[in-house]
N, C-alpha and C positions, 0 to 999 in steps of 0.2 A: 409210029410203030403199030404193028398189028397186034390184036389181042393174043394171038398165039405166041408172039415174041415175049410178051409179059409173062405168060404161063411158062414158057420155056426157061426164062430167067429165074423165076421163083422155084421151079422144079430142080434147077441146077444148084440151088442153095443160096441164091441171093435173098437178102432180108427185105428188100423193097425194090421198087421200080419207079423211076421218074421219067416220063415222056419228054422229049424235046419237041418244040421249044417249051420251056417251062418258065413260069413267073418266079421272080426272086422269092416271093412269099412262100411258094410251094417248096422251093429248095430249103429255105430256113425251117419250115414246118417239118420236112422230112428228116433233116439233120437233128432237130430238137427231139423228134420222136425216137430216133435211134439212140441218141445220147441218154434219154430218160430210161431206156430199157437196159442200159449197161449196169445200172444199180449203183 
């Protein structure tokens, strides 16, 4: 992905962005981060 793709996704309202290919640890960390924000 290009840096502007990340920026466009975040500007569109996405809470985060995970580039492909990603490591399983990155996915787990991203999900954990989002779940911890839910309260």
